[in-house]
C-alpha positions as YAML, in Angstrom:
chain: A
units: angstrom
residues:
- id: 1
  name: MET
  ca: [-132.09, 11.35, 166.19]
- id: 2
  name: ARG
  ca: [-131.18, 7.68, 166.71]
- id: 3
  name: THR
  ca: [-131.40, 4.66, 164.41]
- id: 4
  name: GLN
  ca: [-129.64, 1.35, 163.96]
- id: 5
  name: VAL
  ca: [-128.26, 1.81, 160.42]
- id: 6
  name: GLY
  ca: [-127.49, 5.20, 158.90]
- id: 7
  name: ILE
  ca: [-127.48, 5.10, 155.09]
- id: 8
  name: ILE
  ca: [-125.92, 7.86, 153.01]
- id: 9
  name: GLY
  ca: [-127.52, 8.03, 149.57]
- id: 10
  name: GLY
  ca: [-131.11, 7.64, 148.42]
- id: 11
  name: GLY
  ca: [-130.53, 5.93, 145.10]
- id: 12
  name: PRO
  ca: [-131.53, 2.32, 144.45]
- id: 13
  name: SER
  ca: [-128.73, 0.89, 146.65]
- id: 14
  name: GLY
  ca: [-129.61, 2.85, 149.76]
- id: 15
  name: LEU
  ca: [-133.36, 2.46, 149.32]
- id: 16
  name: LEU
  ca: [-133.11, -1.28, 148.66]
- id: 17
  name: LEU
  ca: [-130.97, -1.85, 151.75]
- id: 18
  name: SER
  ca: [-133.34, 0.22, 153.87]
- id: 19
  name: GLN
  ca: [-136.32, -1.78, 152.59]
- id: 20
  name: LEU
  ca: [-134.68, -5.16, 153.24]
- id: 21
  name: LEU
  ca: [-133.62, -4.13, 156.72]
- id: 22
  name: GLN
  ca: [-137.07, -2.87, 157.71]
- id: 23
  name: LEU
  ca: [-138.67, -6.12, 156.54]
- id: 24
  name: ALA
  ca: [-136.28, -7.85, 158.95]
- id: 25
  name: GLY
  ca: [-137.24, -5.51, 161.79]
- id: 26
  name: ILE
  ca: [-134.09, -3.35, 161.63]
- id: 27
  name: GLU
  ca: [-134.37, 0.43, 161.73]
- id: 28
  name: SER
  ca: [-132.59, 2.70, 159.29]
- id: 29
  name: VAL
  ca: [-132.56, 6.30, 158.11]
- id: 30
  name: VAL
  ca: [-131.59, 7.28, 154.56]
- id: 31
  name: LEU
  ca: [-129.96, 10.66, 153.95]
- id: 32
  name: GLU
  ca: [-130.15, 11.88, 150.34]
- id: 33
  name: ARG
  ca: [-128.47, 15.09, 149.19]
- id: 34
  name: ARG
  ca: [-130.86, 15.71, 146.29]
- id: 35
  name: SER
  ca: [-134.62, 16.09, 146.08]
- id: 36
  name: ARG
  ca: [-136.77, 13.07, 145.27]
- id: 37
  name: ALA
  ca: [-137.73, 14.67, 141.96]
- id: 38
  name: HIS
  ca: [-134.06, 14.96, 141.02]
- id: 39
  name: VAL
  ca: [-133.31, 11.34, 141.93]
- id: 40
  name: LEU
  ca: [-136.30, 10.12, 139.92]
- id: 41
  name: GLY
  ca: [-135.27, 12.29, 136.98]
- id: 42
  name: ARG
  ca: [-131.98, 10.46, 136.43]
- id: 43
  name: ILE
  ca: [-131.90, 8.42, 133.23]
- id: 44
  name: ARG
  ca: [-129.96, 5.22, 133.79]
- id: 45
  name: ALA
  ca: [-129.63, 1.74, 132.34]
- id: 46
  name: GLY
  ca: [-132.08, -0.96, 133.22]
- id: 47
  name: VAL
  ca: [-130.90, -4.48, 132.35]
- id: 48
  name: LEU
  ca: [-131.52, -6.55, 135.48]
- id: 49
  name: GLU
  ca: [-129.78, -9.82, 136.18]
- id: 50
  name: GLN
  ca: [-131.81, -12.69, 137.63]
- id: 51
  name: GLY
  ca: [-130.16, -12.16, 141.00]
- id: 52
  name: PHE
  ca: [-131.34, -8.55, 141.12]
- id: 53
  name: GLN
  ca: [-134.85, -9.56, 140.10]
- id: 54
  name: GLY
  ca: [-134.92, -12.04, 142.97]
- id: 55
  name: LEU
  ca: [-133.67, -9.40, 145.38]
- id: 56
  name: MET
  ca: [-136.48, -7.04, 144.32]
- id: 57
  name: ARG
  ca: [-139.03, -9.75, 145.02]
- id: 58
  name: ARG
  ca: [-137.43, -10.52, 148.37]
- id: 59
  name: ALA
  ca: [-137.78, -6.81, 149.17]
- id: 60
  name: GLU
  ca: [-141.49, -7.01, 148.22]
- id: 61
  name: VAL
  ca: [-141.09, -4.47, 145.41]
- id: 62
  name: GLY
  ca: [-141.20, -6.77, 142.40]
- id: 63
  name: ARG
  ca: [-144.84, -6.71, 141.36]
- id: 64
  name: ARG
  ca: [-144.65, -3.87, 138.83]
- id: 65
  name: MET
  ca: [-141.28, -5.12, 137.62]
- id: 66
  name: ASP
  ca: [-142.75, -8.56, 136.92]
- id: 67
  name: ARG
  ca: [-145.78, -7.02, 135.25]
- id: 68
  name: GLU
  ca: [-144.07, -4.41, 133.08]
- id: 69
  name: GLY
  ca: [-140.48, -5.60, 132.74]
- id: 70
  name: GLN
  ca: [-139.44, -7.20, 129.47]
- id: 71
  name: VAL
  ca: [-137.75, -10.58, 129.75]
- id: 72
  name: HIS
  ca: [-134.92, -11.01, 127.23]
- id: 73
  name: THR
  ca: [-133.70, -14.48, 126.37]
- id: 74
  name: GLY
  ca: [-130.86, -13.26, 124.13]
- id: 75
  name: VAL
  ca: [-128.55, -10.39, 123.27]
- id: 76
  name: ASN
  ca: [-126.97, -9.42, 119.94]
- id: 77
  name: ILE
  ca: [-123.33, -8.60, 119.11]
- id: 78
  name: ALA
  ca: [-122.63, -7.00, 115.72]
- id: 79
  name: TYR
  ca: [-119.34, -6.39, 113.94]
- id: 80
  name: GLN
  ca: [-119.67, -4.27, 110.81]
- id: 81
  name: GLU
  ca: [-122.44, -6.10, 108.90]
- id: 82
  name: ASP
  ca: [-122.19, -9.40, 110.78]
- id: 83
  name: ARG
  ca: [-124.54, -10.07, 113.69]
- id: 84
  name: LEU
  ca: [-124.48, -12.85, 116.27]
- id: 85
  name: ARG
  ca: [-127.33, -13.58, 118.66]
- id: 86
  name: ILE
  ca: [-126.17, -14.92, 122.01]
- id: 87
  name: ASP
  ca: [-128.82, -17.35, 123.29]
- id: 88
  name: LEU
  ca: [-128.72, -16.39, 126.96]
- id: 89
  name: GLU
  ca: [-131.46, -18.79, 127.99]
- id: 90
  name: GLY
  ca: [-130.14, -21.78, 126.06]
- id: 91
  name: LEU
  ca: [-126.51, -21.31, 127.02]
- id: 92
  name: THR
  ca: [-127.10, -20.80, 130.75]
- id: 93
  name: GLY
  ca: [-129.70, -23.42, 131.52]
- id: 94
  name: GLY
  ca: [-132.71, -21.13, 131.41]
- id: 95
  name: LYS
  ca: [-131.40, -17.84, 132.80]
- id: 96
  name: THR
  ca: [-132.51, -14.54, 131.29]
- id: 97
  name: VAL
  ca: [-132.28, -10.80, 131.91]
- id: 98
  name: MET
  ca: [-135.06, -8.25, 132.28]
- id: 99
  name: VAL
  ca: [-135.22, -4.76, 130.81]
- id: 100
  name: TYR
  ca: [-136.70, -2.49, 133.47]
- id: 101
  name: GLY
  ca: [-135.36, 1.04, 133.89]
- id: 102
  name: GLN
  ca: [-133.37, 2.07, 136.94]
- id: 103
  name: THR
  ca: [-135.71, 5.03, 137.31]
- id: 104
  name: GLU
  ca: [-138.61, 2.59, 137.67]
- id: 105
  name: VAL
  ca: [-136.66, 0.51, 140.20]
- id: 106
  name: THR
  ca: [-136.05, 3.66, 142.25]
- id: 107
  name: ARG
  ca: [-139.68, 4.74, 141.93]
- id: 108
  name: ASP
  ca: [-140.86, 1.35, 143.22]
- id: 109
  name: LEU
  ca: [-138.45, 1.51, 146.14]
- id: 110
  name: TYR
  ca: [-139.50, 5.02, 147.13]
- id: 111
  name: ALA
  ca: [-143.15, 3.92, 147.05]
- id: 112
  name: ALA
  ca: [-142.39, 0.89, 149.21]
- id: 113
  name: ARG
  ca: [-140.50, 3.00, 151.75]
- id: 114
  name: ASP
  ca: [-143.48, 5.35, 151.95]
- id: 115
  name: VAL
  ca: [-145.91, 2.47, 152.52]
- id: 116
  name: LEU
  ca: [-143.83, 1.11, 155.39]
- id: 117
  name: GLY
  ca: [-143.16, 4.54, 156.84]
- id: 118
  name: GLY
  ca: [-139.44, 4.33, 156.14]
- id: 119
  name: ILE
  ca: [-137.46, 7.45, 156.96]
- id: 120
  name: VAL
  ca: [-135.85, 9.00, 153.87]
- id: 121
  name: ILE
  ca: [-134.61, 12.53, 154.42]
- id: 122
  name: ASP
  ca: [-134.23, 14.29, 151.07]
- id: 123
  name: GLU
  ca: [-132.12, 17.41, 150.54]
- id: 124
  name: ALA
  ca: [-129.89, 16.54, 153.48]
- id: 125
  name: GLU
  ca: [-126.86, 18.75, 152.94]
- id: 126
  name: ALA
  ca: [-123.27, 18.55, 154.19]
- id: 127
  name: VAL
  ca: [-123.60, 14.94, 155.34]
- id: 128
  name: THR
  ca: [-120.49, 14.04, 157.34]
- id: 129
  name: PRO
  ca: [-119.63, 10.74, 159.07]
- id: 130
  name: HIS
  ca: [-117.95, 10.76, 162.50]
- id: 131
  name: GLY
  ca: [-116.55, 8.18, 164.90]
- id: 132
  name: LEU
  ca: [-116.28, 5.42, 162.33]
- id: 133
  name: GLU
  ca: [-113.61, 3.56, 164.29]
- id: 134
  name: SER
  ca: [-115.69, 3.60, 167.46]
- id: 135
  name: ASP
  ca: [-118.73, 1.58, 168.51]
- id: 136
  name: ALA
  ca: [-120.86, 4.74, 168.33]
- id: 137
  name: PRO
  ca: [-120.57, 6.33, 164.88]
- id: 138
  name: TYR
  ca: [-122.84, 9.19, 163.90]
- id: 139
  name: LEU
  ca: [-123.70, 11.41, 160.97]
- id: 140
  name: THR
  ca: [-124.20, 15.15, 160.91]
- id: 141
  name: PHE
  ca: [-126.15, 16.90, 158.19]
- id: 142
  name: ALA
  ca: [-127.96, 20.14, 157.52]
- id: 143
  name: ARG
  ca: [-131.67, 20.45, 156.80]
- id: 144
  name: ASP
  ca: [-133.25, 23.83, 156.25]
- id: 145
  name: ASP
  ca: [-129.95, 25.40, 157.38]
- id: 146
  name: VAL
  ca: [-130.17, 23.64, 160.75]
- id: 147
  name: GLU
  ca: [-127.48, 21.08, 161.63]
- id: 148
  name: GLU
  ca: [-128.81, 17.75, 162.85]
- id: 149
  name: ARG
  ca: [-127.19, 14.60, 164.20]
- id: 150
  name: LEU
  ca: [-128.02, 10.97, 163.47]
- id: 151
  name: ASP
  ca: [-126.57, 8.41, 165.89]
- id: 152
  name: CYS
  ca: [-126.35, 4.83, 164.63]
- id: 153
  name: ASP
  ca: [-124.58, 1.48, 164.95]
- id: 154
  name: PHE
  ca: [-123.32, 1.36, 161.36]
- id: 155
  name: VAL
  ca: [-122.86, 3.79, 158.47]
- id: 156
  name: ILE
  ca: [-123.48, 2.56, 154.93]
- id: 157
  name: GLY
  ca: [-122.08, 4.63, 152.07]
- id: 158
  name: CYS
  ca: [-124.36, 4.38, 149.04]
- id: 159
  name: ASP
  ca: [-123.67, 7.93, 147.89]
- id: 160
  name: GLY
  ca: [-121.99, 7.31, 144.55]
- id: 161
  name: PHE
  ca: [-118.58, 7.94, 143.09]
- id: 162
  name: HIS
  ca: [-118.47, 11.62, 144.15]
- id: 163
  name: GLY
  ca: [-119.97, 11.08, 147.62]
- id: 164
  name: VAL
  ca: [-118.42, 11.68, 151.01]
- id: 165
  name: SER
  ca: [-118.35, 8.09, 152.26]
- id: 166
  name: ARG
  ca: [-115.26, 6.81, 150.49]
- id: 167
  name: THR
  ca: [-113.27, 9.94, 151.36]
- id: 168
  name: ALA
  ca: [-113.91, 9.22, 155.05]
- id: 169
  name: ILE
  ca: [-111.49, 6.28, 154.82]
- id: 170
  name: PRO
  ca: [-107.92, 7.45, 155.54]
- id: 171
  name: ALA
  ca: [-105.96, 7.78, 152.31]
- id: 172
  name: GLU
  ca: [-103.17, 5.55, 153.59]
- id: 173
  name: ARG
  ca: [-105.71, 2.75, 154.21]
- id: 174
  name: LEU
  ca: [-107.53, 2.99, 150.90]
- id: 175
  name: LYS
  ca: [-106.34, 1.53, 147.61]
- id: 176
  name: THR
  ca: [-107.98, 2.55, 144.36]
- id: 177
  name: PHE
  ca: [-107.66, 1.01, 140.92]
- id: 178
  name: GLU
  ca: [-108.80, 2.94, 137.87]
- id: 179
  name: ARG
  ca: [-108.88, 2.86, 134.10]
- id: 180
  name: VAL
  ca: [-110.30, 5.93, 132.35]
- id: 181
  name: TYR
  ca: [-111.31, 5.25, 128.76]
- id: 182
  name: PRO
  ca: [-110.56, 7.74, 125.97]
- id: 183
  name: PHE
  ca: [-114.20, 8.00, 124.87]
- id: 184
  name: GLY
  ca: [-117.75, 8.30, 126.12]
- id: 185
  name: TRP
  ca: [-121.29, 7.34, 125.14]
- id: 186
  name: LEU
  ca: [-123.67, 9.88, 123.65]
- id: 187
  name: GLY
  ca: [-127.12, 8.66, 124.61]
- id: 188
  name: VAL
  ca: [-130.50, 9.62, 123.22]
- id: 189
  name: LEU
  ca: [-133.93, 8.75, 124.60]
- id: 190
  name: ALA
  ca: [-136.73, 8.89, 122.03]
- id: 191
  name: GLU
  ca: [-140.44, 8.10, 121.97]
- id: 192
  name: THR
  ca: [-140.06, 5.69, 119.07]
- id: 193
  name: PRO
  ca: [-140.56, 1.92, 118.75]
- id: 194
  name: PRO
  ca: [-137.30, 0.02, 119.36]
- id: 195
  name: VAL
  ca: [-135.42, -1.14, 116.28]
- id: 196
  name: ASN
  ca: [-135.12, -4.64, 117.74]
- id: 197
  name: GLU
  ca: [-136.82, -6.62, 120.48]
- id: 198
  name: GLU
  ca: [-133.43, -7.40, 122.05]
- id: 199
  name: LEU
  ca: [-130.36, -5.26, 122.67]
- id: 200
  name: ILE
  ca: [-127.81, -4.90, 119.88]
- id: 201
  name: TYR
  ca: [-124.20, -4.04, 120.74]
- id: 202
  name: ALA
  ca: [-122.44, -2.94, 117.55]
- id: 203
  name: ARG
  ca: [-118.80, -2.39, 116.67]
- id: 204
  name: HIS
  ca: [-117.98, -0.53, 113.47]
- id: 205
  name: ASP
  ca: [-114.86, 1.09, 112.07]
- id: 206
  name: ILE
  ca: [-116.33, 4.48, 113.01]
- id: 207
  name: GLY
  ca: [-117.05, 3.43, 116.59]
- id: 208
  name: PHE
  ca: [-119.46, 1.71, 118.95]
- id: 209
  name: ALA
  ca: [-123.25, 1.83, 119.10]
- id: 210
  name: LEU
  ca: [-125.93, 0.30, 121.29]
- id: 211
  name: CYS
  ca: [-129.59, -0.16, 120.43]
- id: 212
  name: SER
  ca: [-131.54, -0.51, 123.66]
- id: 213
  name: LEU
  ca: [-135.12, 0.07, 124.79]
- id: 214
  name: ARG
  ca: [-137.27, 1.10, 127.71]
- id: 215
  name: GLY
  ca: [-140.65, -0.07, 126.43]
- id: 216
  name: PRO
  ca: [-142.71, -0.69, 123.28]
- id: 217
  name: ARG
  ca: [-142.73, 3.04, 122.48]
- id: 218
  name: LEU
  ca: [-139.55, 4.20, 124.18]
- id: 219
  name: SER
  ca: [-136.06, 3.62, 122.80]
- id: 220
  name: ARG
  ca: [-132.58, 4.31, 124.12]
- id: 221
  name: TYR
  ca: [-129.65, 4.55, 121.71]
- id: 222
  name: TYR
  ca: [-125.95, 5.28, 122.17]
- id: 223
  name: VAL
  ca: [-122.99, 6.06, 119.93]
- id: 224
  name: GLN
  ca: [-119.33, 6.36, 120.81]
- id: 225
  name: CYS
  ca: [-118.04, 9.92, 121.15]
- id: 226
  name: ARG
  ca: [-115.25, 11.89, 122.79]
- id: 227
  name: ALA
  ca: [-115.36, 11.83, 126.57]
- id: 228
  name: ASP
  ca: [-115.57, 15.64, 126.64]
- id: 229
  name: GLU
  ca: [-118.23, 15.86, 123.94]
- id: 230
  name: ASN
  ca: [-120.95, 18.48, 124.40]
- id: 231
  name: PRO
  ca: [-124.35, 16.89, 123.68]
- id: 232
  name: ASP
  ca: [-125.63, 20.26, 122.49]
- id: 233
  name: ASP
  ca: [-123.26, 19.94, 119.53]
- id: 234
  name: TRP
  ca: [-125.22, 16.93, 118.33]
- id: 235
  name: SER
  ca: [-128.47, 17.68, 116.54]
- id: 236
  name: ASP
  ca: [-130.98, 14.84, 116.37]
- id: 237
  name: GLU
  ca: [-130.28, 14.55, 112.66]
- id: 238
  name: ARG
  ca: [-126.56, 14.16, 113.24]
- id: 239
  name: PHE
  ca: [-127.12, 11.52, 115.92]
- id: 240
  name: TRP
  ca: [-129.46, 9.40, 113.80]
- id: 241
  name: GLN
  ca: [-127.09, 9.59, 110.87]
- id: 242
  name: ARG
  ca: [-124.18, 8.36, 112.98]
- id: 243
  name: LEU
  ca: [-126.26, 5.57, 114.49]
- id: 244
  name: LYS
  ca: [-127.38, 4.34, 111.06]
- id: 245
  name: GLN
  ca: [-123.78, 4.29, 109.87]
- id: 246
  name: THR
  ca: [-122.65, 2.26, 112.87]
- id: 247
  name: ILE
  ca: [-125.24, -0.52, 113.05]
- id: 248
  name: PRO
  ca: [-125.71, -3.22, 110.38]
- id: 249
  name: ALA
  ca: [-127.58, -2.02, 107.31]
- id: 250
  name: GLU
  ca: [-130.43, -4.50, 107.81]
- id: 251
  name: VAL
  ca: [-131.00, -3.04, 111.28]
- id: 252
  name: ALA
  ca: [-130.64, 0.58, 110.14]
- id: 253
  name: ALA
  ca: [-133.32, -0.01, 107.49]
- id: 254
  name: LYS
  ca: [-135.86, -0.68, 110.27]
- id: 255
  name: LEU
  ca: [-134.85, 2.26, 112.48]
- id: 256
  name: VAL
  ca: [-137.64, 4.70, 113.32]
- id: 257
  name: THR
  ca: [-136.24, 8.13, 114.19]
- id: 258
  name: GLY
  ca: [-137.84, 11.01, 116.05]
- id: 259
  name: ALA
  ca: [-137.22, 13.98, 118.30]
- id: 260
  name: SER
  ca: [-135.05, 13.19, 121.30]
- id: 261
  name: ILE
  ca: [-136.54, 13.76, 124.74]
- id: 262
  name: GLU
  ca: [-133.18, 13.44, 126.53]
- id: 263
  name: LYS
  ca: [-129.60, 13.61, 125.33]
- id: 264
  name: SER
  ca: [-126.46, 13.24, 127.43]
- id: 265
  name: VAL
  ca: [-122.85, 12.10, 127.39]
- id: 266
  name: ALA
  ca: [-121.52, 9.49, 129.81]
- id: 267
  name: PRO
  ca: [-117.74, 9.12, 130.19]
- id: 268
  name: LEU
  ca: [-116.46, 5.57, 130.67]
- id: 269
  name: ARG
  ca: [-114.23, 4.37, 133.49]
- id: 270
  name: SER
  ca: [-113.39, 1.27, 135.48]
- id: 271
  name: PHE
  ca: [-112.82, 1.90, 139.19]
- id: 272
  name: VAL
  ca: [-112.54, -0.17, 142.36]
- id: 273
  name: ALA
  ca: [-111.80, 0.91, 145.93]
- id: 274
  name: GLU
  ca: [-110.41, -1.50, 148.50]
- id: 275
  name: PRO
  ca: [-111.35, -2.30, 151.22]
- id: 276
  name: LEU
  ca: [-115.11, -1.78, 151.33]
- id: 277
  name: ARG
  ca: [-115.10, -1.51, 155.12]
- id: 278
  name: TRP
  ca: [-113.47, 0.92, 157.52]
- id: 279
  name: GLY
  ca: [-114.50, 0.46, 161.14]
- id: 280
  name: ARG
  ca: [-118.29, 0.85, 161.20]
- id: 281
  name: LEU
  ca: [-118.40, 2.23, 157.64]
- id: 282
  name: PHE
  ca: [-119.32, -0.02, 154.70]
- id: 283
  name: LEU
  ca: [-119.23, 1.05, 151.04]
- id: 284
  name: ALA
  ca: [-121.70, -0.20, 148.44]
- id: 285
  name: GLY
  ca: [-122.58, 0.56, 144.83]
- id: 286
  name: ASP
  ca: [-120.89, 3.39, 142.94]
- id: 287
  name: ALA
  ca: [-119.20, 4.61, 146.12]
- id: 288
  name: ALA
  ca: [-117.09, 1.46, 145.90]
- id: 289
  name: HIS
  ca: [-116.82, 0.68, 142.21]
- id: 290
  name: ILE
  ca: [-117.62, 1.89, 138.70]
- id: 291
  name: VAL
  ca: [-117.83, -0.20, 135.55]
- id: 292
  name: PRO
  ca: [-118.23, 0.95, 131.96]
- id: 293
  name: PRO
  ca: [-121.87, 0.37, 130.96]
- id: 294
  name: THR
  ca: [-120.95, -2.00, 128.14]
- id: 295
  name: GLY
  ca: [-121.64, -5.11, 130.21]
- id: 296
  name: ALA
  ca: [-124.78, -3.76, 131.97]
- id: 297
  name: LYS
  ca: [-123.20, -4.40, 135.37]
- id: 298
  name: GLY
  ca: [-123.33, -1.10, 137.29]
- id: 299
  name: LEU
  ca: [-126.77, -1.37, 138.89]
- id: 300
  name: ASN
  ca: [-126.45, -5.15, 139.19]
- id: 301
  name: LEU
  ca: [-123.16, -4.91, 141.07]
- id: 302
  name: ALA
  ca: [-124.76, -2.49, 143.50]
- id: 303
  name: ALA
  ca: [-127.53, -5.04, 144.06]
- id: 304
  name: SER
  ca: [-125.06, -7.83, 144.86]
- id: 305
  name: ASP
  ca: [-123.34, -5.54, 147.38]
- id: 306
  name: ILE
  ca: [-126.70, -4.97, 149.05]
- id: 307
  name: HIS
  ca: [-127.40, -8.70, 149.05]
- id: 308
  name: TYR
  ca: [-124.18, -9.42, 150.97]
- id: 309
  name: LEU
  ca: [-124.56, -6.40, 153.24]
- id: 310
  name: SER
  ca: [-128.21, -6.97, 154.13]
- id: 311
  name: GLU
  ca: [-127.53, -10.61, 155.01]
- id: 312
  name: ALA
  ca: [-124.56, -9.56, 157.15]
- id: 313
  name: LEU
  ca: [-126.48, -6.87, 159.05]
- id: 314
  name: ILE
  ca: [-129.48, -9.12, 159.62]
- id: 315
  name: ALA
  ca: [-127.22, -11.87, 160.99]
- id: 316
  name: TRP
  ca: [-125.55, -9.36, 163.32]
- id: 317
  name: TYR
  ca: [-128.80, -7.98, 164.70]
- id: 318
  name: LYS
  ca: [-130.70, -11.27, 164.88]
- id: 319
  name: LYS
  ca: [-127.95, -13.66, 165.98]
- id: 320
  name: GLY
  ca: [-125.06, -11.52, 167.14]
- id: 321
  name: ASP
  ca: [-123.04, -13.08, 164.30]
- id: 322
  name: ASP
  ca: [-120.42, -10.70, 162.90]
- id: 323
  name: GLY
  ca: [-119.00, -13.15, 160.36]
- id: 324
  name: GLY
  ca: [-120.86, -11.61, 157.44]
- id: 325
  name: LEU
  ca: [-119.76, -8.11, 158.37]
- id: 326
  name: ASN
  ca: [-116.14, -9.21, 158.69]
- id: 327
  name: SER
  ca: [-116.19, -11.01, 155.33]
- id: 328
  name: TYR
  ca: [-118.32, -8.45, 153.43]
- id: 329
  name: SER
  ca: [-115.44, -6.67, 151.72]
- id: 330
  name: GLN
  ca: [-113.77, -9.89, 150.59]
- id: 331
  name: ARG
  ca: [-116.99, -11.51, 149.33]
- id: 332
  name: ALA
  ca: [-118.22, -8.43, 147.50]
- id: 333
  name: LEU
  ca: [-114.84, -7.66, 145.91]
- id: 334
  name: ALA
  ca: [-114.52, -11.21, 144.56]
- id: 335
  name: ARG
  ca: [-117.69, -10.67, 142.52]
- id: 336
  name: ILE
  ca: [-116.87, -7.04, 141.72]
- id: 337
  name: TRP
  ca: [-113.57, -7.92, 140.06]
- id: 338
  name: LYS
  ca: [-115.20, -10.60, 137.92]
- id: 339
  name: ALA
  ca: [-117.75, -8.04, 136.73]
- id: 340
  name: GLU
  ca: [-114.99, -5.49, 136.16]
- id: 341
  name: ARG
  ca: [-113.17, -8.02, 133.99]
- id: 342
  name: PHE
  ca: [-116.28, -8.76, 131.92]
- id: 343
  name: SER
  ca: [-117.14, -5.07, 131.47]
- id: 344
  name: TRP
  ca: [-113.54, -4.30, 130.45]
- id: 345
  name: TRP
  ca: [-113.60, -7.20, 127.98]
- id: 346
  name: MET
  ca: [-116.88, -6.10, 126.40]
- id: 347
  name: THR
  ca: [-115.58, -2.54, 126.16]
- id: 348
  name: ALA
  ca: [-112.32, -3.68, 124.56]
- id: 349
  name: LEU
  ca: [-114.18, -5.86, 122.07]
- id: 350
  name: LEU
  ca: [-116.67, -3.27, 120.85]
- id: 351
  name: HIS
  ca: [-115.08, 0.18, 120.90]
- id: 352
  name: ARG
  ca: [-112.68, 1.99, 118.63]
- id: 353
  name: PHE
  ca: [-109.48, 2.76, 120.51]
- id: 354
  name: PRO
  ca: [-107.43, 5.49, 118.78]
- id: 355
  name: GLU
  ca: [-104.17, 3.83, 119.78]
- id: 356
  name: ASN
  ca: [-105.25, 0.39, 118.50]
- id: 357
  name: GLU
  ca: [-105.33, 1.03, 114.76]
- id: 358
  name: GLY
  ca: [-103.93, -1.89, 112.82]
- id: 359
  name: PHE
  ca: [-103.00, -4.67, 115.22]
- id: 360
  name: GLY
  ca: [-105.73, -3.88, 117.75]
- id: 361
  name: ASP
  ca: [-108.40, -3.77, 115.05]
- id: 362
  name: ARG
  ca: [-107.39, -7.23, 113.83]
- id: 363
  name: ILE
  ca: [-107.49, -8.58, 117.38]
- id: 364
  name: GLN
  ca: [-111.06, -7.29, 117.79]
- id: 365
  name: ARG
  ca: [-112.10, -8.95, 114.54]
- id: 366
  name: ALA
  ca: [-110.44, -12.21, 115.58]
- id: 367
  name: GLU
  ca: [-112.25, -12.07, 118.94]
- id: 368
  name: PHE
  ca: [-115.60, -11.64, 117.20]
- id: 369
  name: ASP
  ca: [-114.85, -14.46, 114.76]
- id: 370
  name: TYR
  ca: [-113.99, -16.70, 117.70]
- id: 371
  name: LEU
  ca: [-117.34, -15.85, 119.28]
- id: 372
  name: LEU
  ca: [-119.06, -16.79, 116.03]
- id: 373
  name: SER
  ca: [-117.40, -20.20, 115.93]
- id: 374
  name: SER
  ca: [-117.17, -21.21, 119.60]
- id: 375
  name: ARG
  ca: [-120.09, -22.29, 121.75]
- id: 376
  name: ALA
  ca: [-117.76, -22.18, 124.75]
- id: 377
  name: ALA
  ca: [-116.96, -18.50, 124.10]
- id: 378
  name: GLN
  ca: [-120.66, -17.72, 123.67]
- id: 379
  name: THR
  ca: [-121.44, -19.56, 126.91]
- id: 380
  name: ALA
  ca: [-118.81, -17.54, 128.79]
- id: 381
  name: LEU
  ca: [-120.34, -14.30, 127.52]
- id: 382
  name: ALA
  ca: [-123.87, -15.48, 128.36]
- id: 383
  name: GLU
  ca: [-122.97, -16.61, 131.89]
- id: 384
  name: ASN
  ca: [-121.44, -13.24, 132.69]
- id: 385
  name: TYR
  ca: [-124.21, -11.24, 131.03]
- id: 386
  name: VAL
  ca: [-127.06, -12.90, 132.95]
- id: 387
  name: GLY
  ca: [-125.01, -12.50, 136.13]
- id: 388
  name: LEU
  ca: [-122.67, -14.70, 138.12]
- id: 389
  name: PRO
  ca: [-124.17, -16.21, 141.28]
- id: 390
  name: TYR
  ca: [-124.05, -14.30, 144.55]
...
């Protein structure tokens, strides 16, 4: 089999790149290790920056997003019983975010690939890149126990943190930077009306909580827990009790509880790999970087990678211009590290760190009080939350 761009990973990054390339007349094949049902069954965040929304429209997959997505003009930060609304729209000159689940983004992208006849090979096992330092790289993979080969001009690694792409870069050439946090998020999805029309990030002496939503009758809530916590140890009753204790009383009084339809624990880490290019291999999304979900940057960072990468590949194929490919790693990493900083800052502001009792607690309170009193501090938060420009 032969194509121009071989893409490892059929999540939103790989599918979005494939869609953008086909609209520009560039062939690609996506290899996904899991089944489509499995990919669409993943429960992920869904706060989309304006840049990502624009990219979806450019990829001609934004109609349902624009119809069903919920535009948010603000976000709330709570500390104990105090709550501050950050006016995203007013502080950024009209920018907003949109709540639209990652599962729905992926569903729209799969549908668009089907309409255009895009090649997405699901359940492709043992994907292995070869010849990355040559002008003729290729991928091998197994399908129905038969090994196949995909020849291509470029290999794009969109296969996540545990994928094979990053490990194909020689260890002596790859630098990684990591911070593993001593806690996780216990998340619950429930068919209940959201407690608030906008997200509430809450810091309490017993830990962190987030009140989020997926729709008018679908809510997503999180509480801080141990990184190795077993979600089966948390009954619904125990979860709701902890959430009510963590959020301001006036919010807890409006909380509608119900049976959970999904419950899971997500550990938190910050991670960046450098460089994002090795020969004809380019890394994008979680294969290249991880952020704690506190700043809602994971999916959005993947989108900015795809923005830079799609532009670079289109310029190479249409004009023979390799400038974008040569500068991809530098351009993407400049934005990645700014998002890493913001996500780290939000995490440090809102979580209970066991080692920070006393001095660290007072610093968190002082940081929140500064936010309350400073329009400049609120503007900095708002600019980062709605997304820095590409």
